[in-house]
C-alpha positions, 0 to 999 in steps of 0.5 A, a space after each residue: 351904302 346898303 346891299 352888295 358890292 360888285 367889282 371886276 378888279 382889285 381894291 388897292 391903296 392909292 399910296 402903295 398900289 401893290 397893297 390890295 384885296 382882290 375878291 376875284 384872285 386866281 393867283 393860287 392856280 386852283 381857281 377864283 377866291 379872294 386874296 389879300 397881298 401886302 407890298 414887299 416888305 410889308 404885312 397883312 394884319 388882322 385886328 380885333 378891337 383895334 388890337 393886333 391878332 394875326 400878322 402875315 409877313 415875309 417872316 411867316 404867320 404870327 399869331 397873338 393870343 390862344 389858338 384852338 385846333 379842333 381838328 387834326 393839325 399837321 406840321 410838315 416843317 419845323 415847329 418850335 414852342 417857346 412856352 409850355 406844351 401840355 398834352 392832354 391826350 396820348 402823344 405818339 412819336 414815329 421818329 426821333 424827338 429831342 428834348 432840350 427842356 422839361 416835359 411834363 405829362 400830368 393826371 392821366 396823360 400818356 406817352 407812347 414812344 415808338 421811335 428813338 428819344 433823347 432827353 436833354 432836360 428833365 422828364 416828369 411823367 406823372 401818367 402812364 408811359 408805354 415805351 416800345 422804342 428807345 428812351 434815352 435820358 442824358 438828364 433826368 427822368 421822373 416816373 411817378 405814374 405807372 411806366 412800362 418798358 415793353 418788348 424791344 423797347 429800351 430806356 437808357 440812363 446816360 452818364 450823369 443822368 438821374 432816373 427817380 421812382 417817387 412814392 407811388 411810382 411804378 416802373 415795369 419791364 415786360 420784356 423790355 430792357 433798362 440800361 444804365 450808363 454811369 448814370 443813377 437810378 433811385 426808388 423812393 419810399 413806397 415806389 415799386 420796380 417790376 421786371 417779368 416776362 423776360 425783362 432786363 435791367 443792366 447796370 454798366 460801368 459806373 452806374 448807381 442804383 439806390 433802392 428805398 422802395 420795392 424791386 420785384 424781379 420774376 418770370 425769367 427776367 435778368 438783372 446785371 450789374 457790371 464792373 464798376 456799377 453800384 447797387 445799394 438796398 437802403 434800410 426799409 427797402 425790400 427786393 424780391 427775386 422770384 421764381 425763374 428770376 436771375 440777379 447777378 453782380 458781375 465782375 468788379 460791381 458792388 451791392 450794398 444791402 441795409 434791407 431785405 433781400 428775398 429769393 424765392 424757389 428757383 430764383 438765382 443770385 450770383 455774385 462775381 463782384 462784391 456783396 455786403 450784407 450790412 447792419 440790420 439787413 436781412 437776406 432770405 434765400 428760399 428752399 429751391 433757390 440758388 445763391 452762389 459766390 464765384 471765385 474772386 468775389 467777396 461776401 461781407 455780413 455785418 454785425 446785426 444782419 441776418 442771412 437765412 439760406 435754406 436754398 443752394 448755397 455755394 462758395 467757390 474757391 477764391 472767394 472771400 466770405 467775411 462773417 462778423 461777430 453779432 451777425 446771424 447766419 443760417 444755412 440749409 442742407 444744401 450749403 457748400 463751403 468752397 466746393 471745387 469741381 475739378 475734371 481730370 481732362 488729361 491723365 498721363 500713363 506712368 512711363 515705368 507702370 502702365 497700370 498707373 496714371 497721373 495727374 496734377 491739379 490746383 483745387 483751393 477749397 475746403 471741400 471739393 469734387 473730382 471727376 475722373 480721367 475721360 478713359 474708364 479704368 480697368 480692374 487693377 488700374 489706378 490714378 494718383 492725383 497730386 492736388 495743391 491746396 492753399 487751405 492745407 496744413 500739416 494738421 489737416 485731415 481729408 475725408 474722401 468718398 467715391 463712386 463705384 464707377 459703374 462696376 458695383 464694386 467699390 473703388 479703392 481711395 486713399 489720401 495722403 497730406 504732405 509737404 510739396 517737395 519743391 515748396 517746403 512752405 506749401 502743403 499738398 494732397 495726394 489722392 489715390 483711386 484704383 478700380 477693383 473691376 473694370 469701369 463703365 463710367 468715370 469715377 467721382 471723388 468727393 473730398 473735405 479738409 478737416 483742421 485737426 490742430 489742438 487750437 481749432 
């Protein structure tokens, strides 16, 4: 029957009248238009060549085959993808994203995270990533492209998770931070990690960072390895602490070096925990850089390794330094072994001699500096300081120098090594400083212990 078909009613199924096609329907309340209704419990189906392609039922809409969105797609409810999801353009998340499986961003794909993201599965990023929000990895994350953690962004490697930078991977901290919570970060051969512009890498208790590639810290970036964490520079790796950067191994942390650790001018390494320079490793401290081994920490240099320390090197009292036979240790002019900084905050006036003040301090080290009492000495006044030092023996001599306390006349200084009157097994030194003219500033005395034994 050629031509148009006109109707004022609906086309209904004889056996099931509630199944109908109404071309004049106003059921949605927005005007006339065709509608297809299935009976309760039934479904509306669309076939192509006898093959079901779309099914609409009480359960929702089921599409069998490929679906192409050429425009924008909006999901106001939950969306679940049971198969593989490929993002060929930028992916922007304004809220939380939770991954229970794998997420692959390939080729030149880009992931921009502006809100918190939690990763329960593995994330392999082969393209570029910019993270301005929080990215939490509870399983594994692999960055094969160029990844940036921007200002305010955080990359968290949680308990048991693994951060990997394969060959060619590049991770940049530009004001953002990486926090490792009992997880692990691994840099493979040829990978590059950079922290700059105030970037922060913080490894907390139980964390592990293994480096086979290159780590580059610059522009006032901060690197903290806290108690219980472990940093390992493996053979062939390189770490550069550049100008303004601070690299800090904190109390209870451990750093193992088999590669090259290079500290540029104004770069800083502070060791509060344990630093091991192992066989064939190299540590370079350039002129103007700072290397400090704090009290209670340990530094061990293995046979076959090399340390070139041209900058300001300090080993504080109570630190442990071990240099094995066969290693190379080269110090610059700023080297100080065991310098102890002591300030006499309180000096007591002798009850029998008002011109004499006394003080007692503990200064365990081979050298040190003592800054005088808060009140300036008058002409003829003196200070007697009793110094307990475990490095002293009855065969020790002590070399002292002092300032003029602003009087332009040298102060009289003497030192005597003697047994502790309260403990015959301990040796102490008694330092006497006397002003020849009125002081206009506190005095400063430096001292060095010299072993005078015959078998030294």
